[in-house]
N, C-alpha and C positions, 0 to 999 in steps of 0.2 A: 752362883747357886751354892747354898750352905749344905755341905755333905756331912756335918757333924751334929745335926739336930737330934737331940735325945728323944724327942717325942715323935713317934711315927706319924706321918701325915700323908693322907691319900690325895694325890694330885689328879687334875683332869688328864684325860688321855692326851699324850704328847703327839703333836702333828708330825708327819714324815719329815725326815731330815732334809734340809734344802742344800743339796750338794752344789748347786750353782753358786750359792753364797759362799760355801767353803772354798770352792775353787777360786772365786774372785778374791777372797781375803787371805788365801794361802794359810789357813789355820794350822799351826804346828801340832804335831802329834803329842808333844810334851804337855800341852794344855789339857789333854783329856786323860782321865785315869780310869782304867777298866775296873769294874767291880770284881771282887773275888768270888770264888765259888763257881756255881753253875753259870752265872752270867758271863764272867770273864773267860772261862774255858770254852763256853759255847760260841763266844765271839770269835775266838781263834779258829775254831772249827768252821764257822760260817765263812770266815775270810778265806781259808784254804779251799773250801768247797764251792765258793761262789754264791753262798746263800746270804741274803740280806740281813736277817735277824734271827736270833734264837729266843724263843719265848717260853715261858713256864706258866702253867695253869695256876690261877689264884686259888687259894684255899677259901674256906668259908669266910674268913675274916680278911681276905685279901693278901695273906702272907704267902711267901714262897719259901719252902724249907731250904736252908743254906746247905750247899754242897750236894744237893740232890741233882743228879745228871740225867733227868728224864723229863720230857714234856708231859704235862698233864693230859694233853689231848690224845697222846699215843699210849701213855702208861708204860713205855718201854725205855730202856737206856738208849740214849742218842748215839748213833754210830757216825763216825767221821766218814764223810763221803770220799770215795776213791778219787785219786787225782789222775787225770788223763796224761799219760807220758808223752802223747803226741801234741799236747797243747803248744801253741806258738811260743817262741822264746820271749817275745815282747810281753805276752800275757803273764808268763812265769816271773819275768823281771818285775812287772808291776806288783804281783802278789808279794814277792820277796821284799820289795821296797816298803810296801805298806806294813808288812809284818815287822820289819826292822824298826820302823818309826814307832810302832806300838811298844816294842820291847824296851826302847831307850827311855821311855817316860817312866817316872817313879810310880810304883804301884802304891796307891793310897787306898787302904782298906776302909770299907764302910762298916759301921757298927753292925753287930749281929742283929740288933733289933730293928735296923732300918728296913722299912717295907718298900717293895717295888711299886712302881706306878701301875695304873690299871692296864697299861700296855703289856705288862708282864716282864719288864726289864728296867734296870736303873737308867736314868738319863745319861750317866757317864758312858754307858755302853753304847747308847745311841750316838753320842758325839764321837766316840772312838771309831765306831763302825763307819759312820758317815765320812770321817776323815780318811780312813783306810780305803774305802770304796771310791772316794773322790780321786785319789791317786791312781787307782786302777782304771777309772773312767777316762782319765787324761790320756792314758797310753793304749786303751783298748779301741780298735777300729769300730767305727759306727756300724759297719756291716755285721760285726759280731754281736752287737748289742741288741739288734732287732729281734732275733729269735727268743732271747731270754725275756725281753719285755713282753713279747706276745704270749709266752707260755706262763708267765707269773704275774697276771694282772693284779692279783691281790696284794702283792708286795709293792706295787707301784702306788696303790691308793692309801693304804693304812698299814701300820706296823702290826696290828693285831685286832681281833674282834673279841667282844666279851665272851668268855667261856673258852678261850684258847684259840690257837691258829692251827693251820695244817702245814706249817712250814716244814716240819720234819718229813711229812709225807711228800711234799713238793720236792725236797732234796733227793729223795730216793727215786722219783719219777723222771726227773729232768736228765737230759743228756749231759755227759761230763763237759762237753764243749760249752754248753749253755751255762753250766755252773761256773766255769772258769772265767767267763766273760760277763757275768752278771754284775751290774753296777748299782743295783738297788733302785733308789728313787731318782737317780740322775736322769737328765733329759737324753734323748737318743742322739741329738746333734750337739754342736757347739752351743754353749749357754748363751752366747750373744747373737745367735742366728735369729733374724727377724721372723715373726710369725707369717705364715702363708696368707696372701690376700684372700679375702672372702670372694666366693663366686658371685656372678651376676644374679643368679636366682636367689642367693641368700640375701643380697642387698635389696632386691626388689621382688619380694615373694608374690605380691598381688599381680604384678605385670607378668611374672614368669608363669603363674597359674593361668592367666588369661591367654597367654601365647600358647601354652600347652593345650588348652581346650580348643583353641582356634585351629591348631595344626591337626588335632584329632578329628575335628569336624570336617575340615577340608579333605582329610584322608578318607573319611567315610563317604563324603560326596563323590570323590574321585572314583572310588570302588563302585558305588551305585551307578555312576554315569557309564563306566565301562561295561557293567553288567546289563544295562538297559538301552544303550545307544543303538539306534537303527542303522541300517546299511545304505540308506539313500537319503539325500539331502531334504527332499520335501517332507519326510516323516519326522523331522526334528521338531516336535511340538511339545508344549509343556505336559500334556496328558501322558506322553510316552514315559516320562520320568516320574510321574506320580503313581508308581506301582511298587509292588513288593517283590523283589527278586528272590526266588527260592534258593538260588545258589549262595546268596549272602547268609541266609538262615542256616543252611547246612554247613557252610564254611565256619561260621561262628561257633556252632555246636561242637565241631571237631576240634577247633583251636582251644576251646575252653577246657576240654577234658584231657588234652595231651600234656605230658610232662614237658619241662622246659626245652631240652635239646630237640626232641622230635617236633615240638611246636614251632621252634625257630626254623627248622629245616622245611617243615610243611608250609609255613608262612612265606618263606623265600620262594619255594617252588610255585605256590599258588599265585604270588605276586608276579613272578616272571611269566607264568602262563597267561595270566590275565593281561599282562602287557603285550604279549604276542597276539592274543586275540583282539586286543584293541587296535594294534597295527593292521591286522587283517581286515578288521571292520572299516578302518579308514580307507584301505585300498578298495574295499567294496563300494564305499561312497564315491570314490573317484572313478572307478570303472563304470558304475551305474550312471554317473553323470556324463561320461564321454562315450562309453561303448554300449550302454543300455543293458549291462549284465554285471554280475558279481565277478570278483577276482578268482581265477582258477589257480589253485596253489600248485598244480602240476604243470600247466602249460604256459602260463602268462608271464613267467619271469623273463622270457626273451624279449617281451615288449618294452622292458625298461631301457634296452639299448636304443630302440626306436624313439622312445620318449626323450632320451638324452640327445639324440640327433635332432629331434624337433626343437628342443630348447636351444640347442646351439644355432640352429637356423634362424630362430625367431628372436633370441636374446643375445646372440654372440657367444663366443667361447667363454669369456669371463662370467657372463650371466649364467651360462649353463653350469659352470663349475660351482658358482655360488649356490645355485639351486640344489645341486647334488649334495653339497656340504650341509645345507639347511635340512634336507630330507634325512640324511644320516643322523644329524644331531637330534632331530625331532624323534626319530625312532629310539635312539639311546635314552633320551629324556623320558619318553613314555615308559620304557622298560624299567628305568631306575625309579621313577616316581611311583609307579604302580607297586613295585616291590617294597619300597619304603612305606607306602601307605598301608599295605597289608600288615607289615611288621608293626607299625605304630598302633593300629587298631587291635592287633593281637596282644601287644603288651598292656594296653589299657584294659582290655577285658580280663587279662590274667590278674592284674592288680586289684580289679574290682570283680572278682569271680562270681560272687553271689548276685550282685546287681546285674551283671552281664547275663547270667543264667536266666534270671527272671525276665529280662527284656527279650532274650532269644526265644524263650517259651511263649511269651505274649505275641511276638511278631509271627512266630511259626503258626500259632493257633489262628491268628488273623489271616494268614495266607491260606490255610486249609479251609477256613470258612468262606473266604472270597472265591476260592476255586470251586468249592461245592455249590455255591449259590450262583456262580457265573457273573459276579458283580463286575461292572465295567465303568470306565470314565471316558466318555466321548470316544469310544472305539475299542482300544485294547483293554483286555481284562486286567483287573487290579493284581490278581495273582499271576505273576510273570515267571516264565522259565525260558527267557530269551536266549541266554548263553548256552544252556543245554540243547535247545532246539537248533541253535546255529552250529554248534559243534557237530551234532548229528547230521545236519545238512552238508557240512564240509566233508565229513567222512563219506557220505553217500555220493557226493560229487566226485571225490577222488576215485572211489570204486567204479563209478560209471565211466569216468575218463579212461581208466585203465582197461576196462572191458571194451569200450568203444574203439580203442586203438586196434585191437585184434579184429573186431567185427568190420571196421572200415577197410582194413587191408584186404579182406576178402571181397568186400563190395566193390572196391576200386578195380578189381580184376575182371569184373563183369561189365561188358560194354556191348550194347546192341549193334553199334556201328564199328566196333573195334576191328573186325575182320573184313569190313567192306572194301573191295578194291577201289582204287582211285577213280577209275572210269565210271563208277556207279555212285559217285558222291557229287552233290550240288550240280547236277546236269542242267537245271533250269536257270542257273546264273552264269553260265559260260559266256565269256566276253564282257562281263560287267566289272567295273572298278568298284570294289566293295570296301567301304570304310566302317569300322566298328569303333565308335568313340565313347569313352567313359567320361562323364562330367562329375568331378569330385563333389560329394555331399549333395547331389541333386536328388532330393527326396520329395515325398508327397507333401510335406509341410510347406515346401516352397510355393506350391500351387494353391494350397488350401488354407494355410494359416493367415489370419487377418493382417498380421504385421508385415507379411511379405507378398501375399497373394496379388495385391493390386498392381505392384510393379512387375512381378514375374508374369502374371497373366497378360498384362498389356504387351510385354515383350514377345510372349509366345504368339499372341494374336497378330502382332505386327510382322513377325518373321514367317508365320504361316502364310500371310498374305503375300510376302515377298517371294516365297517359294512357289506359290500358285502362279504369280506373274512370270516366274522364270520357267514354268512348265513342269513343276514338280508336284507330286501328290504325297500324302503321308497318312499313316494310321498309327494309333497309340493305344497303349494299355498300361497295366501295372504289373510289376514283379515284386515279390517279397524277398528282400536281400537276406543273405546269410549272416550279415554283420550289421552293426549299427554304430554310428558316431565315429568310426575309425576303422583301422585294419582293412584298408581298401582292397589289398591283394586277396583277401578272402572273398570279397564280392566278385572281383575279376575272375578268379579261378572257378568259382561256383558257376558263373554265367557261361564260361567257355568250356568247362569240362563236363557239365551235366551232372556233377556230384555236389552234395551239400557240404561245403567246406566252411565250417563255422568255428574252427579253432586252428591253432598253429600246428598241432600235431597232425591233423588231417591234411593241412597244406603241405607239410614236409613229406607225408606219405604219398600224396598224389603226384607231386612234382618230381619225386624220385622214381616214379614208375613210367609206364608207357601208355597211359590212358589217353584216348583220342580227344583232342580239343577241337573246338569249332575252327580256330585258326589253323590247327594241324590238319583238318579235313581239306581246307583249301590247298595246303601244301602238298598233301598226298595226291591230289589230282594231277599235279604237275602243270596245271593250266594257269596258275597264278604265281606271280612273285609275291612273297609275303614279307612284310616289314613291320617293325614296331617303332613308334615314336614315344619315348618315355622320358619326358623332362624331369620327372620326379625321381628317377634312378640316378644316383650320384656315384655309384661304384659298380663293379662287375656284377652282372645279373645272369647267373647260369640258368635260371628258369626259362630264358628265351628259347633254349633248345626244346624244352618240354612243350612249349606253346607252338612249336612248329614255325618259327619265324626265321626267314633266311638272313635277315639283318636287323639289328636293333640299334636305334639311335638314342643314346641316353643323353643326359644333360651336358656331358663333356663333348659330344659329337655334333651338337646342333649349331655351334658357332656363335653362341650368344655372348655379347660383350656389354650388356647393360646390367642394371642393378637387380638384386633379388627383391621380390615383393613378399616380405616376411618368409613363410616356409616355401612358397612357390619360387622355383629357381628362375622362371621366366614367364612373361605373359602368354596366355593362350594364343593370342593373335600371332605372336612371334613364332611359337611352336608350329602352328599351321603354315606360316610363311616359310619356315625352314623345311617343312615336309614338302611343300610345293617346289622349292628350289632343289632339294636333294633327291627327290623321288618322283613325285606326281607330275612335275612339269617337264620331265625328261622323256625322250622318245624311248619306247620299250617294244619288245617283240611279243609281249604277253600282258594281259591285264594285271592290275595291282590290287592286292588285298592288304589292307593296313589296319593295325590296331593302334589307336591314338589315345593317350591319357591326358586329359586337360586338368590342370592343377590350380588355376587362378581362384577357384572357389573353395580352396582348402582353408580351414581355420588358421589364424584368427581373424580372417576377413578384413585385414587392413595392413598396408594400404592396398587399394584396388586399382589395377591398370585402367586405362581409358582407350577406347577405340580410336585409331588414327588411320589415315589413308594407307592402303596396303603398300603403295609405292614408297612410303616414308619409313617403313619398318626397318629396313637395312639390317645392320648387325645388332640392333637393339640399344645402341647408345642413346637414341632419342628418348628412351624411357627414364633417363636420369632425372629430368625435371618433373616428370609425372610422379615418380616414386617419392621425391622430396616433398611434393605438394600434397601427398596423401596423408591419411590420418594415422596417428600412432596406435599400434595394436593394443597397448595398455589402456588407452582411452575408450576402446571399443569392446574388447573381449570381456571385460568385467562389468559392463553396463548392460543389463538385461534388455533394455529397449534398443539401444544403439546396435548391439550385436545382431539382433534380428534384422534390423534395417540394412546393415552392411552385408549380412549374409544374402539377403534378397538381391542386393545390387551386384554381388559377385556372381550369382547365378545368371542374372541378366547379361553380365559381361561375357560369360562363357557361352551362353546361347547365341548371343550376337556374333561372337567370333566364329563359331562353328557354322551357323547358317549363312552368314555373309561369305565365308570361304566357299561353301557349296554353290551359292548363287554366282560368285565371281569366277571360280575355277572349275566348277563341275561341268559335266557333259551329259549327253543323252544316255551314256552307259553308267552313270554314277548311281550307286545305291548306298545310302547311309543308314546305319543302325546306330542309334545313340540312346544312352540311358544313364541313370545315376548309379553309382556304386553302392551307396547307402544313405540313410537319413543323416542330417547333421546331429551334433550332440544334443543332449537333453535340454540344455539351457536355451536352445533355439527351437527344437522341434516339440518340446514338452515331454514330461516324464511318462505320459501314457500314450505317446505317439506310436503309430504302427511302424513296421520296417519296410513299407512299400516305397518303391521308386518308380518314376515314369519311364517308359520305354517307347521308342518310336522307330518306324521304318519309313524312310524317305526315298523315293525313286522317281526318275524322269520317265521311265518306261512303266506305263500303267499296268502292264501285264504282270509286273513283279508283285504289285499289291493285290492283284486278282488271286494270286496263289494263297493269300491268307484271309480271304473273305470270310471263311468259316471260323475265324478266330474271334469274331465279335468285337473287334477293336473299334475305337472312336476315330472318325476322320479328322485329320489334322495332327499337329504335334502337341496338342494338349489333351490328355485323356480325360474323359468324363468320369465323374465320381462313380458311375454305375458300370464302368468298363470292367472287364474280367480281371481278376487278380490271380496270378500263378506264382508258384514257387520259382525262384530264379534258376534252380537247377534243372527245371523242366524245359527251359527255352532251347537248349542245344538240340535235343531230339525233335522238338516241334519244328525248328527251323530247317534242320537237315531233311526231315520228311517232306516239308512243304515245298522244298526246292529240289526234288528229284532224287534224293538219296535213298538207297535201298538197304535195309538192315541186313547184317550178315546172317547166313544160314547156320543154324546150330547143328 
């Protein structure tokens, strides 16, 4: 570059100095000559203060007065920035080194007439400054460069702009530490560091955009599904989801107007809450399918222990553990996905606030219009408020449950026969051997449903004929059970206590008290030995004392050595055979009252035992081959047609076992009361099935049945459709009254 040109020449604006090139070629400071006057002096000041360049405002003709030490932009004398005495020694050394290199070079003066470049300083100053700052950049840590680069973006892009710069102002505003570590136009990291690879969305913008919209669409669908989902399986129809949830409209309106931090917090809370509601809705679906009612958030948690035991009995320990892990994983996935979905939709609405506001306004207007006009799509209204209504329902149920606890405690203390002396109870049954037998899941649908009625009705007719030949008579009616699809102990306790026990809390309350049960009435008389045969009980059962049983034979005390039949620990025929061996067949000094629970008709209804000669039952080992030849529960339980067929066969087996036992081992003093504890689950009985179960009384002594002539029951062990239907809790008092019991005087 010719520095002695006599003719002033205006050159184009010089680009920023490439410090990386200076570093690579190690350009010596001697090759650069600082311009004298303002430019040279200002360069020194810039070096010491950490400022990249000193510029001077051009005059009208582009000249800068020689020796004038003020920038045109400020119009003030330039002040040398203060040096921070706490600056790291390495940074000070770098500045000293750069200054020494500058002073060693010969000062070559430029002619007074030489004009500066449009950038406001001579090229020599740019080269000198670049070399000095390069040395500082080599020794200054990268961590110290970042703040300076972030705070002086103008210096990184161009030396100056037309009309002057604000470098003087920048010098006074920056921290001393930033000034000491500024390296001008140099890169933040090592010059040979490779550029960061481009992100996937930068390389594939179209695909990234499509994926983003897909995720947003799926998130919106997931939210709408959660807001509109029904709580029973039969209601999952397309029309249910073709509606407008008001909760989505209100939620969108709130998220659009909120600032960033509150919006994120509200979105997370809303997503987590929606996830919890979805889990509760799924529980409702399962409970409606199995128990014919929704999930009670206060009382039903204890049932998960029973469910785990059921899975262990039917699937084995490994299968039960796997099922529990799967359920826990599903719950966590629902909670996480729902939260992420709400956050995703919230972020998209915020980035497109105007469009989101318009859409929300349009959808909200549509909801109001549909609600006002009552528009519907094949049933449910288009304007939906499903989640709001469901939350209200849950709150009401919780409040009702808490109130019911106190009310039932008072009710349980009232008992018409609670104070009746033993000699005034059941006087018309003295000397009789009374059996009270519950057949698992023996409901009205077994007799009336087309899929099961043919086989079950044929069995009842055949066994009724066998009883008649053996000298027995029977009468039958209907009882409405307090439970449905499961929780058999609620049906047992309702029938025996005369109280409506329809939830676990009531069951705990009544069994912890002294309310008189039907079996307890027999015990109170002192005229009967009372025993229980409970093959379904696999651990200690303290409720036996409440029921007034002198002895309880659970699954561990019946001597069974054969295989389990899915949930059922032993076939009904074996349980009755053990009862005969352990109690009924022995000589006694008083009659026997027994409560027997038959479990072979318990779900999943596979495999089902078969009747064998009574003298071959033995210890149950004979059932090994029968169990292996039976059907796999998985092949039956999930097939809507097969499950009904096998359910009907299981009821036939239980009825055959019970009636055959009475015919073979009964006597003239035998009285049998048998009934179902509840209807089978909804997949068998139907979603709109009643809770009715058949009940029958069988006796060899006809006078026993004469006592209930006024009940209006049907002759035989199959009740007619027109037979009376009573609540199950009314049976105790009716039975006690019919057979000579006298209510206590108040």
